[in-house]
C-alpha positions as CSV (number, residue, x, y, z in Angstrom):
1,M,48.6,-32.3,-24.1
2,K,46.4,-35.4,-25.1
3,T,46.3,-38.4,-22.7
4,R,46.4,-41.5,-24.5
5,A,44.3,-44.6,-23.9
6,I,46.2,-48.2,-22.6
7,S,44.7,-51.6,-23.3
8,P,43.6,-53.3,-20.2
9,K,46.3,-56.3,-20.9
10,F,48.9,-53.0,-20.0
11,L,46.7,-52.6,-17.2
12,V,46.9,-55.7,-15.9
13,L,50.4,-56.0,-16.5
14,F,51.2,-53.2,-14.7
15,A,48.8,-53.7,-11.6
16,T,51.0,-57.0,-11.2
17,G,54.1,-55.4,-11.4
18,Y,52.8,-52.7,-9.1
19,R,51.5,-54.9,-6.6
20,L,54.9,-56.9,-6.7
21,V,56.9,-53.9,-5.8
22,L,54.6,-53.1,-2.6
23,L,54.7,-56.7,-1.4
24,V,58.9,-56.7,-1.6
25,F,58.5,-53.0,0.0
26,Q,56.0,-54.4,2.9
27,Y,58.3,-57.2,3.4
28,A,61.6,-54.6,4.1
29,A,59.7,-52.3,5.8
30,N,58.4,-55.0,8.9
31,L,62.1,-56.1,9.0
32,L,63.5,-52.6,9.2
33,F,60.9,-51.6,11.8
34,E,59.9,-52.6,15.0
35,D,56.0,-53.5,15.4
36,F,54.4,-50.7,17.6
37,D,51.3,-52.7,18.9
38,T,50.6,-56.0,18.8
39,S,47.2,-56.0,20.7
40,T,44.9,-57.2,18.0
41,W,46.6,-61.0,18.6
42,I,43.8,-62.7,19.5
43,D,44.5,-65.8,21.3
44,D,47.2,-68.8,21.1
45,R,45.0,-71.0,18.9
46,A,45.4,-67.9,16.3
47,L,49.5,-68.7,16.8
48,D,50.1,-72.4,15.9
49,N,53.3,-73.4,15.0
50,S,53.2,-72.9,11.5
51,S,52.2,-69.0,12.1
52,L,54.6,-68.4,14.8
53,A,57.2,-69.2,12.3
54,V,55.4,-66.9,9.4
55,K,56.9,-64.1,12.7
56,N,59.3,-62.7,10.6
57,Y,58.2,-64.3,7.1
58,F,57.6,-62.6,4.0
59,L,53.9,-62.0,4.7
60,N,53.9,-61.1,8.5
61,G,53.6,-57.5,7.5
62,L,50.3,-58.2,6.5
63,Q,49.0,-59.9,9.0
64,K,48.3,-57.2,11.3
65,W,44.8,-55.2,12.5
66,D,41.5,-56.8,11.4
67,A,44.0,-58.7,9.4
68,V,44.4,-60.9,12.0
69,Y,40.4,-61.3,12.5
70,F,39.9,-62.6,9.0
71,T,42.3,-65.2,9.1
72,H,41.0,-66.3,12.6
73,I,37.4,-66.8,10.9
74,G,38.6,-68.4,8.0
75,Q,40.6,-71.1,10.2
76,Y,38.5,-71.6,13.0
77,G,35.0,-69.7,12.4
78,Y,33.3,-66.9,14.5
79,T,34.6,-68.1,18.1
80,Y,34.1,-64.9,19.3
81,E,31.0,-62.7,19.5
82,Q,32.8,-59.5,18.4
83,M,34.0,-61.0,15.2
84,L,30.5,-60.9,13.8
85,A,31.5,-56.7,12.6
86,F,33.5,-59.0,10.2
87,F,31.3,-60.4,7.3
88,P,31.9,-63.9,6.3
89,C,32.7,-63.8,2.4
90,F,35.9,-63.2,2.3
91,P,37.3,-65.3,5.0
92,Y,35.0,-67.9,4.0
93,M,36.0,-67.9,0.3
94,V,39.7,-68.3,1.4
95,S,39.0,-71.3,3.8
96,T,36.9,-72.9,1.0
97,I,39.5,-72.4,-1.2
98,A,42.3,-74.0,0.9
99,T,39.7,-77.0,1.8
100,F,40.1,-77.4,-1.9
101,V,43.3,-77.5,-2.5
102,N,43.9,-79.8,0.7
103,V,41.7,-82.5,-1.0
104,I,42.6,-82.1,-4.4
105,F,46.5,-82.3,-3.5
106,N,46.5,-83.6,-0.4
107,V,48.3,-80.7,0.6
108,E,48.3,-79.9,4.8
109,I,46.8,-76.6,5.3
110,T,49.3,-74.5,8.0
111,A,48.5,-70.9,8.6
112,T,51.4,-69.8,6.5
113,S,49.3,-71.6,3.0
114,F,46.5,-69.8,4.2
115,Q,47.8,-66.6,4.5
116,W,49.2,-67.1,0.9
117,I,45.9,-68.3,-0.4
118,A,44.3,-64.9,1.0
119,L,47.0,-63.0,-0.7
120,S,46.1,-64.4,-3.9
121,V,42.3,-64.4,-3.4
122,N,43.0,-60.3,-2.8
123,F,45.4,-60.1,-5.7
124,L,43.1,-61.7,-8.1
125,S,40.3,-59.6,-7.0
126,Y,42.3,-56.2,-7.9
127,L,43.2,-57.7,-11.1
128,L,39.7,-57.7,-11.7
129,A,38.7,-54.4,-9.9
130,T,41.2,-52.6,-12.3
131,V,39.4,-54.2,-15.8
132,Y,36.2,-54.0,-14.5
133,M,37.5,-50.1,-13.6
134,F,38.3,-49.5,-17.5
135,Y,35.4,-51.2,-18.4
136,L,32.6,-49.5,-16.2
137,T,34.3,-45.9,-17.1
138,V,34.4,-46.5,-20.4
139,E,30.5,-47.4,-20.7
140,V,29.6,-44.5,-18.8
141,T,31.6,-42.0,-20.5
142,S,32.8,-43.7,-24.0
143,K,36.6,-42.4,-23.5
144,H,39.4,-45.0,-23.9
145,H,41.9,-42.4,-22.9
146,F,39.8,-41.3,-19.5
147,A,38.7,-44.9,-18.6
148,S,42.5,-45.4,-19.0
149,L,43.4,-43.0,-16.6
150,S,40.8,-44.0,-13.8
151,A,42.3,-47.7,-13.9
152,L,45.8,-45.9,-13.4
153,L,44.8,-44.5,-10.5
154,F,42.9,-47.5,-8.8
155,I,46.0,-49.3,-9.5
156,V,48.2,-46.7,-7.3
157,N,45.5,-45.5,-5.1
158,P,45.8,-44.6,-1.6
159,A,44.5,-47.5,-0.2
160,N,46.6,-50.4,-1.5
161,V,48.1,-51.6,1.5
162,F,44.6,-52.6,2.8
163,M,43.9,-54.3,-0.7
164,M,47.2,-56.0,-0.3
165,S,46.3,-57.1,3.5
166,S,44.3,-59.5,4.4
167,Y,41.3,-57.1,4.4
168,T,37.7,-57.1,2.5
169,E,39.0,-54.2,0.4
170,S,40.1,-55.5,-3.1
171,L,37.5,-58.3,-3.1
172,F,34.7,-55.3,-2.5
173,A,36.2,-53.0,-5.3
174,F,35.6,-55.9,-7.1
175,L,31.9,-57.1,-6.4
176,Q,31.1,-53.3,-6.5
177,F,33.0,-52.1,-9.9
178,G,31.4,-55.4,-11.5
179,L,27.9,-54.6,-10.3
180,F,28.0,-51.3,-11.3
181,Y,29.5,-52.4,-14.4
182,H,26.4,-55.2,-15.3
183,L,24.0,-52.8,-14.3
184,E,25.2,-50.4,-16.9
185,K,25.1,-53.0,-19.7
186,K,21.5,-54.1,-18.0
187,C,22.7,-57.5,-17.4
188,F,20.8,-57.5,-14.1
189,L,21.0,-61.6,-13.1
190,F,25.1,-61.2,-12.8
191,A,24.3,-57.9,-11.0
192,S,22.4,-59.8,-9.0
193,L,24.9,-62.0,-8.1
194,Y,27.5,-59.5,-7.4
195,L,25.4,-57.3,-5.5
196,T,25.2,-61.2,-2.9
197,F,28.3,-61.6,-2.5
198,S,28.8,-57.5,-1.9
199,I,26.2,-58.1,0.7
200,L,28.3,-61.0,2.7
201,T,31.2,-58.8,2.4
202,R,30.9,-55.5,3.6
203,S,28.1,-54.2,5.7
204,N,27.7,-50.9,3.0
205,G,27.1,-53.4,0.3
206,M,23.6,-53.1,1.2
207,L,23.6,-49.9,-0.4
208,G,24.1,-51.9,-3.9
209,S,20.6,-52.6,-3.9
210,V,19.5,-49.2,-4.4
211,F,21.9,-49.2,-7.3
212,F,19.7,-52.2,-8.6
213,V,16.7,-50.5,-8.1
214,Y,17.3,-47.5,-9.8
215,F,18.9,-48.9,-13.3
216,Y,16.1,-51.4,-12.8
217,L,13.5,-48.2,-13.2
218,K,15.6,-46.2,-15.4
219,Y,16.0,-49.3,-18.1
220,N,12.6,-51.0,-17.7
221,H,10.0,-48.2,-16.6
222,P,10.7,-44.3,-18.0
223,E,7.6,-44.4,-20.6
224,E,5.7,-45.3,-17.8
225,I,7.2,-43.1,-15.0
226,K,7.1,-39.9,-17.6
227,R,3.7,-41.2,-18.7
228,I,2.2,-40.5,-15.3
229,I,4.0,-37.7,-13.7
230,G,4.7,-35.6,-16.9
231,E,7.3,-33.2,-16.8
232,G,7.3,-32.9,-13.4
233,P,10.0,-34.0,-10.3
234,L,10.0,-37.7,-9.7
235,L,9.2,-37.5,-6.4
236,R,5.5,-37.1,-7.7
237,L,5.6,-40.9,-8.3
238,F,5.3,-41.3,-4.8
239,S,1.8,-39.8,-4.2
240,P,-0.9,-42.4,-3.4
241,L,-2.1,-42.0,-6.4
242,N,0.8,-41.8,-8.7
243,F,2.2,-45.2,-7.3
244,F,-1.0,-46.9,-7.3
245,K,-1.0,-46.1,-11.1
246,F,2.6,-47.5,-11.6
247,T,2.4,-50.3,-9.5
248,S,-0.8,-51.5,-11.4
249,T,0.6,-50.9,-15.0
250,S,3.9,-52.4,-14.2
251,L,3.1,-55.2,-11.9
252,V,5.1,-58.1,-13.6
253,K,8.2,-56.5,-13.7
254,L,7.7,-54.6,-10.8
255,S,7.4,-58.4,-9.5
256,L,10.4,-59.5,-10.8
257,L,12.5,-56.8,-9.1
258,V,10.9,-57.9,-5.9
259,V,11.6,-61.1,-6.2
260,S,15.3,-60.4,-7.5
261,I,16.0,-58.2,-4.2
262,V,14.6,-60.5,-2.0
263,A,16.6,-63.6,-3.5
264,V,19.8,-61.1,-3.0
265,F,19.3,-60.6,0.7
266,L,18.3,-64.5,1.2
267,P,21.8,-65.9,1.9
268,Y,22.5,-62.3,4.2
269,V,19.1,-63.7,6.1
270,F,20.5,-67.2,6.6
271,K,23.9,-66.0,7.6
272,E,22.0,-64.2,10.6
273,I,20.0,-67.4,11.1
274,Q,23.5,-69.3,11.4
275,T,24.8,-66.7,13.9
276,Y,21.5,-66.4,16.4
277,N,21.7,-70.1,16.5
278,A,25.9,-70.4,17.1
279,F,25.5,-67.5,19.8
280,C,21.9,-66.8,20.9
281,K,21.5,-70.4,22.1
282,L,24.7,-70.0,24.3
283,S,23.5,-68.7,28.1
284,H,26.4,-66.8,28.9
285,C,26.8,-64.8,25.8
286,N,22.6,-63.4,26.4
287,Q,23.4,-61.8,30.1
288,S,22.9,-57.5,29.1
289,R,19.2,-56.8,29.1
290,D,20.2,-55.3,25.8
291,H,21.7,-57.7,24.3
292,W,20.8,-58.3,20.2
293,C,19.7,-61.6,21.0
294,D,16.7,-60.3,22.6
295,G,15.3,-57.7,19.6
296,V,12.3,-58.1,18.1
297,I,14.3,-59.0,15.0
298,P,17.9,-60.1,16.1
299,M,20.2,-58.3,14.2
300,S,23.7,-58.8,15.4
301,Y,25.5,-56.1,13.7
302,S,24.5,-52.9,15.2
303,Y,24.9,-54.1,18.5
304,I,28.2,-55.6,18.1
305,Q,29.3,-52.6,16.4
306,D,28.2,-50.6,19.2
307,H,29.3,-52.7,22.3
308,Y,32.5,-54.1,21.2
309,W,33.9,-51.1,18.4
310,N,32.7,-48.3,19.8
311,V,30.6,-47.0,16.9
312,G,28.1,-44.7,16.8
313,L,27.0,-41.3,15.5
314,F,29.3,-38.5,16.6
315,R,31.0,-40.4,18.9
316,Y,34.6,-40.3,17.1
317,W,33.6,-36.3,17.4
318,D,36.6,-35.6,19.9
319,I,40.0,-33.6,20.2
320,K,41.9,-37.1,20.4
321,Q,40.2,-37.8,17.4
322,L,41.7,-35.0,15.5
323,P,44.8,-36.9,14.0
324,N,42.1,-39.1,12.5
325,F,39.8,-36.5,11.0
326,L,43.2,-34.9,9.4
327,L,44.2,-38.3,7.9
328,A,41.3,-38.8,6.1
329,S,40.8,-35.1,5.1
330,P,42.1,-35.3,1.4
331,V,39.7,-37.9,0.5
332,V,36.7,-35.6,1.7
333,I,38.4,-32.5,-0.2
334,I,38.5,-34.5,-2.8
335,V,34.7,-35.7,-2.6
336,F,33.0,-32.4,-2.2
337,Y,35.8,-30.5,-4.6
338,H,34.1,-32.9,-7.8
339,I,30.3,-32.4,-6.2
340,Q,31.2,-28.4,-6.6
341,D,32.5,-28.7,-9.8
342,F,29.4,-30.6,-10.5
343,L,27.0,-28.1,-9.4
344,V,29.2,-25.4,-11.0
345,G,29.2,-26.2,-14.4
346,L,25.6,-27.9,-13.9
347,K,23.3,-26.4,-16.8
348,N,19.9,-28.7,-17.0
349,L,18.5,-28.8,-13.0
350,D,16.3,-31.6,-14.6
351,I,18.6,-33.9,-13.4
352,F,18.1,-33.2,-9.5
353,L,14.0,-33.5,-10.2
354,T,14.3,-36.9,-12.0
355,F,17.5,-38.3,-10.3
356,G,18.5,-39.1,-13.5
357,I,16.0,-41.7,-14.2
358,L,14.5,-39.8,-16.5
359,K,15.6,-37.9,-19.7
360,H,13.9,-34.3,-20.6
361,K,16.0,-31.4,-22.1
362,T,19.4,-32.1,-23.2
363,D,22.2,-31.4,-20.8
364,E,24.3,-28.9,-22.5
365,R,27.5,-30.5,-21.1
366,E,26.4,-33.6,-22.4
367,N,28.6,-33.8,-25.6
368,D,31.8,-31.7,-24.2
369,V,32.6,-33.0,-20.9
370,L,34.4,-35.7,-19.1
371,M,31.7,-37.3,-17.5
372,P,28.1,-36.8,-18.4
373,P,25.8,-35.3,-15.4
374,A,23.0,-37.6,-15.6
375,R,25.2,-40.8,-16.0
376,L,27.7,-39.4,-12.9
377,F,24.6,-38.5,-10.9
378,V,23.7,-41.5,-8.6
379,Y,27.5,-42.2,-8.1
380,L,27.6,-38.9,-6.9
381,C,24.9,-39.5,-4.6
382,H,26.3,-42.8,-3.4
383,C,29.7,-41.6,-2.2
384,L,28.2,-38.2,-1.0
385,F,26.4,-40.5,1.5
386,L,29.3,-42.8,2.2
387,T,31.5,-39.8,2.7
388,C,28.9,-38.0,5.5
389,F,27.6,-40.8,6.9
390,G,31.4,-41.8,7.9
391,L,32.5,-38.5,8.9
392,I,30.1,-38.9,11.9
393,G,29.3,-42.8,12.0
394,F,32.2,-44.4,11.5
395,H,35.5,-44.3,12.5
396,V,36.5,-41.7,10.4
397,Q,39.9,-43.5,9.7
398,I,38.3,-45.8,7.9
399,L,36.9,-43.7,5.5
400,T,39.9,-43.5,2.7
401,R,40.0,-47.0,2.1
402,M,35.8,-47.5,2.2
403,L,35.7,-45.1,-0.1
404,F,38.5,-46.2,-2.4
405,S,37.3,-49.6,-2.4
406,S,33.4,-48.2,-3.1
407,S,33.1,-45.7,-5.3
408,P,34.5,-45.0,-8.6
409,V,33.9,-41.6,-8.2
410,L,37.0,-40.8,-6.5
411,Y,38.8,-42.4,-9.8
412,W,36.6,-40.1,-12.0
413,A,37.5,-36.9,-10.1
414,C,41.1,-37.2,-9.9
415,A,40.9,-38.5,-13.1
416,T,39.2,-35.1,-14.5
417,I,41.7,-33.3,-12.2
418,I,44.4,-34.3,-14.2
419,I,43.2,-33.9,-17.4
420,R,42.3,-30.4,-17.3
421,D,45.8,-29.7,-15.3
422,L,47.5,-30.9,-18.5
423,D,47.8,-27.6,-20.1
424,H,48.5,-25.6,-16.8
425,K,51.1,-25.5,-14.1
426,L,50.1,-28.9,-13.4
427,S,49.6,-28.0,-9.7
428,K,46.1,-30.0,-8.6
429,T,48.1,-32.7,-10.7
430,R,51.1,-33.0,-8.2
431,L,48.8,-32.5,-5.5
432,V,47.0,-35.8,-6.6
433,I,49.6,-37.9,-7.4
434,G,51.7,-36.6,-4.3
435,Y,48.5,-37.6,-2.0
436,F,48.4,-41.4,-4.2
437,F,51.8,-42.0,-3.6
438,V,52.7,-40.7,-0.1
439,Y,49.7,-42.7,0.7
440,N,51.1,-45.8,-0.4
441,L,54.5,-45.1,1.0
442,I,53.3,-44.3,4.3
443,G,50.6,-46.2,4.8
444,V,52.8,-49.7,4.1
445,I,55.3,-48.5,6.4
446,L,52.9,-48.3,9.4
447,H,50.7,-50.7,8.8
448,C,52.6,-53.6,8.5
449,N,54.3,-52.6,11.6
450,F,51.3,-52.0,13.7
451,Y,51.0,-48.2,13.6
452,P,47.5,-47.0,13.6
453,W,46.7,-45.3,9.9
454,T,43.5,-44.7,7.9
């Protein structure tokens, strides 16, 4: 049995229909069940008359948990220090559009209209992420049927309720997949724009700078690197002598790379300066001895995550958190299953020696596999890093939505399982599809009623 390629136009139509179905479903779920925990409402300023009216309205199910913070930031700015854990791109984008609507159409922006704008931004981001998922996969694999299936899996991914709510998942997926696509196409100017906004959207967007450097070296310096290190491992490049040879022979190109990376991070630096001016000059915010304002380099993020949100290495490794580890276990299993599959079938270890940047002998599997190993390697390393760090350093329940909004590897892994399973008993396919739809269904019911979820 063979899978057929699907046009991007159909994918967009299907994504639109599926999103509308989920919107109706969340409304019904929110009406049928009582909210379990309303502790994340911030204060009375977040509940003006219009937002009280929306209590039983269509979008109320999407204004739960962190969505409350993003909405508050967009309406009022960073009024509380703990809100600094939430990056500004999404709420400020919504706020900017709301201001534009107010000025152009002279329409009063209420909490209700603000939520509709947030929904629209996420909806458009979701559609663009779907299209980028398709074209990125085509670029990496040259297989349209594989790209179609990967994009379909993105549309129905297990983190859908967060991509629909006033969270950053949809926007971040769009920016990440767009970044990867433009890097694959060697469009570094466009890639730098996507990287800048992804850094301002989520903290793990900073990992995109590693991709930027990786692809810059891969497409601009392969011959220079190979001439210096020969057939040996890429790590030889970082010996003092070899590194001096490389930088001296590639000074102009490397200068452009450094300037690009600095430019990409400048908006984030300005954001940190603004944060420092807003919070560190207020005496009541700077009372503890280890406060971030007193740091040599005053960076708020790690302090806020530690002090307010209890984020740190192994802090979630507690018996009472076992249900959260179980919730995250399917995505962890998929990641490690795909890595195991990659390693078992790998015939050419030069990929590890050169990190997939340099080509040596042709990989025996390059022409007969769904995912070329040398092209997959960097994405797999990124996904593995996020998975391992998420298991030991984050609130583990966010691992599902973080991975499905950050890495195309999850969709490629599941698409590979389904295609390989088509001529067999479909047992693995049933597990994958069951996982996707069960998490869609249960996720909407629980999240929209303030029950703990991933």
